[in-house]
C-alpha positions as CSV (number, residue, x, y, z in Angstrom):
1,M,4.0,-54.5,-2.1
2,T,6.1,-54.0,-5.0
3,G,2.8,-53.5,-7.4
4,Q,1.7,-50.7,-4.7
5,I,5.2,-49.1,-4.9
6,N,5.0,-49.2,-8.7
7,Y,1.3,-47.5,-8.8
8,Y,2.2,-44.8,-6.7
9,T,5.7,-43.7,-8.6
10,T,3.4,-44.4,-11.8
11,N,0.9,-42.0,-10.1
12,R,3.6,-39.2,-8.9
13,L,5.4,-39.4,-12.5
14,I,2.0,-38.4,-13.9
15,G,1.5,-35.7,-11.5
16,L,4.8,-34.5,-11.7
17,L,4.8,-34.6,-15.6
18,A,1.2,-32.8,-16.5
19,A,2.5,-30.1,-13.6
20,V,6.0,-29.3,-15.8
21,M,3.3,-29.3,-19.5
22,L,1.1,-26.7,-17.5
23,L,4.1,-24.6,-16.7
24,I,5.3,-24.7,-20.0
25,S,1.1,-23.8,-21.3
26,C,1.6,-20.7,-19.5
27,Q,5.2,-19.2,-20.8
28,P,4.7,-17.1,-23.9
29,K,3.9,-18.5,-27.1
30,D,7.0,-18.1,-30.2
31,G,6.6,-14.5,-31.6
32,R,4.8,-12.6,-28.6
33,Q,6.4,-10.9,-25.7
34,K,5.8,-11.3,-22.2
35,L,4.6,-8.4,-20.2
36,E,6.7,-5.8,-19.0
37,E,6.2,-3.0,-17.1
38,R,6.9,0.2,-18.7
39,E,7.1,3.7,-17.0
40,L,5.4,6.4,-18.1
41,M,6.0,9.0,-15.5
42,H,8.5,9.3,-12.8
43,N,8.3,12.9,-10.4
44,S,10.6,13.3,-7.2
45,F,9.3,17.5,-7.1
46,E,13.0,18.5,-8.0
47,E,11.2,18.9,-11.2
48,L,7.5,19.6,-12.0
49,G,6.9,17.9,-15.3
50,G,3.7,17.9,-16.0
51,W,2.2,18.5,-13.0
52,H,0.5,22.0,-13.5
53,G,1.7,25.5,-11.6
54,E,4.5,27.4,-10.7
55,R,6.0,25.9,-7.6
56,P,3.8,26.0,-5.4
57,A,3.6,26.3,-0.9
58,T,3.3,22.5,-1.3
59,I,5.9,21.5,-2.1
60,V,8.3,21.1,0.3
61,T,11.8,20.8,1.6
62,E,10.6,19.7,5.4
63,K,10.3,15.9,4.5
64,A,11.7,14.0,1.2
65,H,12.0,10.6,0.6
66,T,14.4,11.3,-2.2
67,G,16.1,14.4,-3.2
68,H,15.3,17.4,-1.5
69,Y,11.5,18.1,-2.5
70,A,8.2,16.5,-1.7
71,V,4.8,16.9,-1.5
72,R,2.7,18.1,1.6
73,V,-1.0,18.6,1.9
74,N,-2.5,19.6,5.4
75,I,-5.3,21.7,6.4
76,A,-4.3,25.0,4.3
77,E,-3.7,23.0,1.5
78,P,-5.3,20.0,1.2
79,Y,-4.9,19.6,-2.7
80,S,-0.8,19.2,-3.7
81,P,-0.7,20.0,-7.9
82,T,-1.9,18.4,-10.6
83,Y,0.1,15.9,-12.9
84,R,-2.5,16.2,-16.1
85,V,-1.5,14.3,-19.4
86,P,-3.6,13.2,-22.4
87,L,-3.3,10.0,-22.6
88,G,-2.5,9.9,-26.1
89,T,1.3,12.0,-25.5
90,L,2.3,8.9,-22.6
91,V,0.7,6.3,-25.1
92,K,0.3,5.1,-28.4
93,H,-3.1,2.3,-28.0
94,R,-5.7,2.7,-25.0
95,P,-3.8,1.5,-21.9
96,R,-5.7,-1.4,-20.4
97,R,-4.2,-1.7,-16.7
98,L,-1.8,1.1,-14.6
99,T,-0.5,0.9,-11.9
100,I,0.8,4.4,-9.4
101,S,2.9,3.6,-6.9
102,A,4.4,6.4,-4.2
103,W,6.1,7.0,-1.6
104,V,4.1,8.6,1.6
105,W,4.5,9.9,5.2
106,V,1.4,9.3,7.1
107,P,1.7,10.4,10.6
108,R,-1.0,8.8,12.2
109,S,-4.2,6.2,11.0
110,A,-7.0,8.9,11.6
111,D,-4.8,10.9,8.7
112,D,-6.8,9.3,5.6
113,A,-5.4,11.1,2.8
114,M,-5.2,9.8,-0.5
115,I,-3.5,10.0,-4.1
116,V,-6.6,10.8,-7.0
117,V,-6.2,9.5,-10.3
118,A,-8.9,10.1,-12.2
119,I,-10.2,10.6,-16.3
120,T,-11.3,13.6,-17.7
121,P,-13.2,14.5,-21.2
122,P,-10.7,16.4,-22.7
123,N,-13.9,19.3,-22.9
124,D,-14.8,18.7,-19.4
125,R,-12.3,18.5,-17.1
126,E,-14.4,19.7,-13.7
127,H,-16.4,16.3,-14.7
128,P,-14.5,13.1,-14.1
129,V,-15.5,10.3,-16.4
130,F,-13.4,7.4,-13.6
131,T,-12.3,7.8,-10.5
132,K,-10.0,5.6,-8.6
133,N,-8.1,6.7,-5.0
134,V,-5.0,5.4,-3.6
135,Y,-5.7,5.5,0.6
136,L,-2.9,5.7,2.1
137,A,-4.2,5.2,6.3
138,N,-4.8,1.5,5.7
139,S,-2.7,1.1,2.9
140,S,-0.2,-2.2,3.7
141,P,1.9,-2.2,5.0
142,I,0.8,-0.2,8.1
143,H,3.3,2.5,9.6
144,F,3.1,5.7,10.7
145,Q,5.5,8.4,10.8
146,K,7.8,7.1,8.4
147,W,8.0,6.7,5.1
148,K,6.1,4.2,3.2
149,K,5.4,3.0,-0.4
150,V,2.3,2.5,-1.6
151,S,0.7,1.3,-4.7
152,R,-2.1,0.4,-6.7
153,S,-3.3,-1.1,-10.4
154,I,-5.8,0.5,-11.8
155,D,-7.9,-1.3,-14.7
156,L,-9.4,2.0,-17.2
157,P,-12.7,1.7,-18.5
158,A,-12.8,0.2,-22.4
159,D,-14.4,3.7,-23.8
160,I,-11.2,6.1,-22.8
161,H,-10.0,8.1,-25.7
162,A,-6.4,9.2,-26.5
163,D,-7.9,12.5,-25.7
164,S,-9.2,11.5,-22.3
165,E,-7.1,13.6,-19.9
166,L,-4.9,11.1,-17.0
167,V,-5.3,13.7,-13.8
168,V,-3.1,12.7,-10.8
169,Y,-3.0,14.6,-7.3
170,L,-2.6,14.3,-3.4
171,W,-5.5,15.1,-1.8
172,L,-5.6,15.4,2.4
173,G,-9.2,14.2,2.4
174,Y,-10.3,13.0,6.0
175,A,-6.6,13.9,7.5
176,K,-5.8,16.6,10.0
177,Q,-1.5,16.6,10.2
178,P,-0.1,17.5,7.6
179,V,0.8,14.2,4.9
180,Y,3.6,13.9,2.6
181,M,4.3,12.2,-0.8
182,D,7.3,11.9,-3.1
183,D,8.8,9.4,-5.6
184,I,5.4,9.0,-7.7
185,T,5.8,6.5,-10.8
186,L,3.0,5.8,-13.2
187,T,3.9,2.4,-14.9
188,E,1.4,0.4,-17.6
189,L,1.7,-3.8,-18.6
190,W,3.3,-3.5,-21.8
């Protein structure tokens, strides 16, 4: 029986050693930095930095996650102000992945508004070469009539250029009741 115990003990030790070696090999090699999130933009709508247009009717004080202001879209105003900036002013390299996150207030599941993230060529702002949506009503966690944080990571195409424009806005989509957004953040892995 002693030989059998030693056999199992030896196998456990070998397995443990293999797991430790695997964990060590996953660490960045000497000279490489760990990947970190780097914030490119944050706005709580107290200021409109990067969001085009004067303070429109969609910037309201009736609901805010932080501060005094939030964005509201509804039947009368289906689009929020647009955040539009050349990628080269945010980063000095071609970003591979961006993460957009925001706090949103959605009244019910039928009110599926969305945050739109697009890349447009500099000479044709009306025809995006890339678009992704963050659907708000079915984003986890599923909460209605209270603030919840939504987030989506977006892998960007390889053929975008520094002069391509990043475009972000809230769109009413299929919603029939007002939807709110506040504290929007754009980050990249760096």
